[in-house]
N, C-alpha and C positions, 0 to 999 in steps of 0.2 A: 555401592556396586548395584547393578541391575541386570540380571540375566547374563552374568559373566562379562558385562561391559561396564563402563564407568560413567557416572554422572559428575559433571564439573560445574562449580558455581564461581563466576567471576564477579567481583564487586569492584567498581571503579569510581573514585570520587572525582567529580568534575573539577577542573582547575581553570580559572579564568584566563590563564595564559595559553591554554591548549584547546584548540577547536577542531583539529583534524590530525590524522596520522597517529591516533592514540594507540599505544602499545598494547593496552589491555584488549582493545577491540581486535587488533590484528592477531593476538594470541588466541582469543576466543574463536575467531574465524578459522584459524589453523586447526585447533583441536576439534572443531565441529565437523571437519572433513576426515578425521582420523577414524579408521574402521573399528577401533576398539572403544570409541566414545559413544555412549548411548545418546546423550544430549548435553547441550551447554546452556545453562541458565545464566543470563547476563543481566546484572543489576546495575543501574546507573542512577543514583539519586539526583533530584533536580538541582540545577545550578543555583547557588545562593551565596551572597557576599559573606554570610555568616557560617559558611561551610566549615571553616577551620575551627570556629568556636563550637560548632555542633560536634565535630570530631573529638575535641578535647573533652567536652561534657560526656560524650559516649564512652570514651576510654575510662573516665572516672566512674561511670556507672557499672562497668563490667565486673569489678570485684563485688559490688553490692548485689548485682544480679546473681552472681555465683553463690554468694552467701544465702540467697533465697532459693537456691536449687535450680537456677537458670544459668548453668555453665555452658561452655561451647557445645557439648554434646546435646543438651536439651534444646538450645537455640537451633542447632542443625536439624534436630528431629522436628521441631515446629516448622522450620522452613520446608522440610519435606512434606509435611501435612498440607501446608499452604499450596505447594506445587501440585499435589494431588487434587486439591479443590479447584485450582486454576485449570488443570487438565480437564476436569469434569465440566467446568463451565465452557471451555473451548469446544468440547465434544457436543454439548447442547447447542452452542452457537453455530457449529458446522451444520448440524441438522436444520436449524432455523434458516440459515442462509440458503440451503438447498431447497427449502419449501417456500420461502417468502420472497426470494430474489430471483429475477431473471435478467440475463445479460444479453443484449441484442448484438447484431453484427457491427454496430458502431461503438462497441465497448461502453454503452450506457447501461448502468445497472438500475433496474426498476424494482423498488421495494414496496411491498404491500404495507401501507401506512397503518391500517387497522391491526394487522398481525404484529407489527412492530410494537405498537402501544400496548397490546395485550400480552406480550411475552414477559417473562420474569425480568426484573430490572438488570440483574447481572448479565443475563444472556443477551438482551437487546443492546446493552452498552458494549459488550465485547464484540457482538456482530457488527455494530456500526463502526467501531474502531477498525476492524478487519476490512470492512467495505471501503472506508476512507483511505486506508493504506494501499489497498489493491488498485484503486482508481488514481489517487494522488501520487503514489510512489514514494511517500516519505518513509525514511528508515525507522522513525520512532512514532509512536502514537501521539496524537495531539494532547495538549494539556487539559486538565480537568475542568478549568473554568469555562472555556468555550464549549466543551462537550456538554456541560450542565445546561448551558443556554440552549443548545441544540435539542437536548431531551425535552426541555420544557416547551419549546416551540413545536416540536413534532406531536406532543400530547394534545395541543390545541387544534382548533378547526381551521386556522388561517393558512392561506397560501403564502409562501415566502421563498426567497432565493438568497442564499448566502454561500460564502466560500470558507472552507476549513481544510487544512492539511493538504493543500494542492488540489482539492476536489470541490466541485460545485454541488450543493445540495438544493434541489429545486422541489419544494413540496407542493403537490397538487391536492385535490380533494381526497382521493383514495390511494394515490400512488406518490412515491418520492423518487425522482430521478437523480442519480448520483453520477456525475460525469466530469470529464476533464475539459478545461478550456485552455487556450493558448497562453493567456496571462501576459504579464508585462515582460517577462524574461524570455518568452518564446520557448519552442520545443526543439528537440534534437533534429539535426540534419545529417544524413548519411549519404556518402558517395556510393552509388550502387555499382556492383561489378559481378561478373559471372561467379557463381558459387557462394555468394554471400548468404549467410544464415545468422540470424540474431534477433534480438528484441528491439522494438522501437518504442521509446517512451514507456517501457515496462507494460504496455497494454496490448501490443500487437507483436506476433511472431512473423518475421519476414524471411522469405527464402527466395533466392534467385536460382532457378533450375538450369539455366543455359546462358548463352551469349546474349548480351544486350548492347544497344548502341552506347558509345562512350559519352561521358558528360552528364549522365542522368543522376539526379539526386532525389532522395526521399525526405520530405519535410512536411510540416503541417500545411493543409490545404489553404487555410486562411479565409477571412471573410470575403475578400475579393474573389478568390477562387471558388468559394462556395456559391456565390451568386453566378459566377461564370458558367459553372457546370449544372446549374439549376437544382441544387439540393435545397429543398424547402423545409419549413418547420413541421410539415405533416409527417416527415420521416423521423425526426429527432430534434431536440433543442438545437437551434442554430449554432450556439457556441460549441456544442459537441461535434457538429458536422464540420465546422471550421477547424477543429483539432484533429481531424482524420489524417492519416498518412496519405500523401499524394506524391506521385512521380512528376518531377519537373525537369524541363529542358530550359535552362536559364530561368526566366521568370514566368514561363508559360507552363501550366499544368497539362500533362499529356495523358495521365491515367490516375484514377482514384479507385483502387481495387474494391474497397468496402462498398462503393456505390455502383460497382460494375459499370463504370464509365471510363471511356478513353476516346481520344481523338480518332477520327475516321482513319482506318488503315493501320492503326497502332495495335500491335499484339505483343505483349511482353511475357516471358517465362517467369512470372512473378506471382508468388502466393503471399497474401497478407491475411492473417486471421487473428481475432481477439483472443487473449489469454486470461482475461479478468476472471472468468468463471473458474478456470483452473487454479488461479491463485486463491480464490475464496475457499477451496476445498481443504486447505492446510493452514493451520495457524502460522503466522509469520514469526521469524526470529526477531528479537530486538537487539541490535539493529537488523533489518531485513537484508541479509547478505546477498539474496538473489538479485537485488538492485545494484550490486557493486559492479 
């Protein structure tokens, strides 16, 4: 219990036969919205072919642990202390993100590379995970192996560009740009209509305040569109510009709100604004149900 409300811990063991619609996730989501629930801590061990063997060994260990004074109550207390430590790291990561990261109107996050390298290890790791999830939109943090490679690369002097967790990390001399590209699978396409309000690709909030012509869609500008509207690399990385939301009539772009560009004579009651900075202010849930 916490302040008259409830803390719940869900543990779900991955099963190779189940990849979506998991009941534990749905139950965790439902409880997270209940007014009497303080928080939901969701634990999901990594997928392993030996998971059943691990579970059997763990069940055999439980009596031995209890004999050594590590029964269910003691394990729960330890989990609570770990949760408090994780909350403290998240608090420091929130402050670090506010001081070392700026997000521009194209939803590109610019990270101070020197500040990142100088930050405590646990803080910079957690901050980068939150940054990747805010840009890439993945529900889960990336695995430890590619993250370790990223830490090592950022600690060095070299420039590089790599993709991780749906986001592009482009390291320059003193800054690191983290942004979204269209990728092989493409990005969301929305049929626009009067009164529409929602998120596009988790990075932009879109609102249609009045009547608009029929048949307009919102989708990624694309490389051809980027060149057509004259969006150059002096504004932002070209891949980030190509991944901006644009209004299309058929195959022709008619407006790109983030660039303040539209065809002559076109005026739409449409507001598009980045929400990445807002996402960085709060630690995400695992999975991040805001993306659902």
